[in-house]
N, C-alpha and C positions, 0 to 999 in steps of 0.2 A: 908424723907425731915427732914434736920436738923438744918432748919432756926432758932431754939432758941439757937444754940450754937455760931452763929456767930453776929457780928454788921456789919453795913455799912462801918466802918472803916475797919474791915477785909477785907471785899470783894474788897474795893478799894485798899489796899495794895496787895494783892492776884493778882489783875489784873496788878496791876502796876510792878510787880516782873519780872525781866529780864528772869528767867527760866520758868516762866510761861507764860503769854500772853503780858508783855511789853507794855502794853496800855499807852499811856499818856493823862492824863485827864485836858480838859478846866476847870480852877477853878473857873471863873467868874459866876454869877449867883447863884441860890439857891441851885443847885445840881452839881454833877460832871458828865461830858459828855466826853465819849473817846471811840475811835475807834480801833478796832483789823485791824491791818495792816499787810499785806502780800505781798512782793515784791512790795512795793510802793503803794499798792492798798487797799483801804477801803473794808473790809470784812463785818464787823459789829461793831454796836454801842452799847453801854452800859451805862445807866443813873445811877447814884447810888447818894442818897441823900446825902448832907453834914453833919458830926458829927459823932457820935458814937452810934446812936441808934440801938434799937433792929430791928429784921426784921420780919416782919409779913409773913403769909404764901403767902399770893398775891404778896407782893413785891418779895418774894425769888423767887417764880416762874417766874415773869416778868423778873428778871435780867437773870434767867436761860434762859428762850425764847429770850431775845435780843443776848444773846451770841450762840444761835441754840443748846443750850442743854436741857438734860432731867435734873429734879430735882436730880436724881441719880448722873448722871454726873457733875452737879453743886456742888453737895456734895463732890466727889471727887476731884473737881479742889481746893476747899475751902480748904480739908483736906489733899493736898500735893500729892497724888498719881498720879494725871493727871498733866502732864508738858505741855508744848507748842506742842511737836511733836505727843502725844498724842489728843491734842485739834485740831491740824491740819487735824489729820487722821478721827477723828469724823466727820470733815467738810465735807472731802473727801467723806466718807461712804454717807453724807447726801446730796451730790450732790451742796453744797456751794461753794467748791473749786474744779475744774476738772484738770486733768493734761493734758497738750497737747500733741496732738498726734506724736508731731516732739521730745518730750522728753525735752525741752528747758526750762521747768519750768511751772508753773501752773497761773491761770487766775481768777478771779472773774466771777461767773455765779450768776445771781440772783436765787433764790430760786423758786421751780417748780410750785409753787402758783401764782408767779408774770406775769402779762401777759405786755407787752409792746406793743404798737400800734404804726406803721410807720407814722401814720397819714392820711389825705385823700389822696386818689390817683386821 
């Protein structure tokens, strides 16, 4: 984990980069909130504190989890080896994005630990 090498400003800039995640952040409030969007569907949300603060271990781990990444994958994202296509592949491997059987694209699938109830019958 390389949290001491990066600031919150670095994380925000990396997430906004078009070759990376191309996240647009809402700038109102105490922190930046943005969504990773694939084919006009919100896949995952990240919250980044405003400013150029150093990042503690807990915050670093939290931001990585919000993007469904391990700390090591988050390191790669911030250090540049991981681009958007690689990030999407990681999400596919984890079952966050699944390919349609018809081959016409992809859709959002909730994480396996999420349970949705149809309601009372």
